[in-house]
Every structure is written in structure tokens, then in C-alpha cells.
C-alpha angles and dihedrals in degrees: 000000000000125000121183130208107208138180146109123300112288095022094118102257095138092046091053092047092049089053092049089049091051088054090056101261116138113249124190103232123204142138094201100167093050093046092051092048090050094047093047091045094230137117125237089250090059091049092048093050094054114058094195089053091044090053091050089047092054092048090049091051090055094045093051094043090052092049093045092053101038097093091050092053089058095046128093088213117089118250126185123214135185118242130358133237087260087062090054092047092050093058090047091049091053091050101040106022097091093058117080089202089075099045096107092042091050092049091051092043090051091054093047091050092045091051091050091047088066088074091072115096088197139356124210108201114202115201115225098214094101101068132052099180112078118189113251106233102154094250110065129053115254095201109120093209091054089048092054091049090050090047095055094043094044094051090051092049091046090053089051094049105037125061108260096239091054097064128084117184111213110212104178130091092209112107098209091048090051092051092045090054090053096045093045091051090048092050093047092052098045 
């Protein structure tokens, strides 16, 4: 059983997952983007400046995420994971969407991500509107306007890709309330 915690950068996904982990829930841990950058020996700036490389990077993110989560989708035990395939598609849409050259690729990428999103038993979407200070980690943008744009787009894409009944939007900044919402939903459905 696979449950995803989704949302824009700086929304508090990692904090929620760390709390769930401290309570004994299994969390799939990965830093996929950073590991790919390290393995490929490139920086994010290099990837972002070369659209062919950026396209390959996005496809590799999806491939690795699918492989990382496959065992959890087959298990009766609940596993939590950070981000969904709709999250990955959203960032690609923002990067590639303005270029007609990538229309067919984006359409195919959307369908792949949508198909993979069906593996989530539930998605908890955390809105990013509560925090203005985003941790600087060298990968994600820290601009609050960008974060809000991502948040609105990502929620729309998530609602397109995930079955309606399988999404809970978390609208509180309080960590314990967020975790309680997730645990209560888990208990009610098991």
C-alpha cells in the first residue's frame, strides 16, 4: 500500500514524513534528483541549460521513482513516499510547456505519469501557502511567487491524474494536525 505526500517546494512534505517516520511508519527515502546529478557528474544549472539533458533527467526521475516504489505498491503494509508523478510532471510542464517542440513529449510524459499515479492508494496534498521561507538546498527555487505558481498548477495536475476520492488536501500549517489528518485517514481506511 503506497501513500504519497505531495505539494510544492517548501510546503512541509519532508517535515511531515520525518514525523511519520519517528512514529514508526515506513517511509521510502530517496533524494533522486541529487543522486542523478551526482552520478551524471553535472549540476542542476547544466541540466537546466540543455533541454535534451533536462528531458533525459525528467525521464530518469520517473524511472527511478517507479522502481523505488514498486515493492511498496505490492505490499499490504502501508508505505509513505514523498512526491507523486504528478509533481514530476508539473515541474516538466513549467520547464517545457512554452516550447511547441516538446508538445508530443509532454503529452506522452503526462500519460506515463498519470498511469503511474494510479499506484497510489491515497495522496495527501499539502498546500504551500503557509510558509514564505523555503530552505535553500541548491536544487529547488526559493522564490515564494514561483512556489505559489507551482502549488496551483501542481494541485490541478494532481487532481487530473489521481482518482478524486484518493486525494486529501491538507489546509493547516500545524505539523501535528497534518500528521493527525494522515493517520486518521489511514486508520479509517484499514
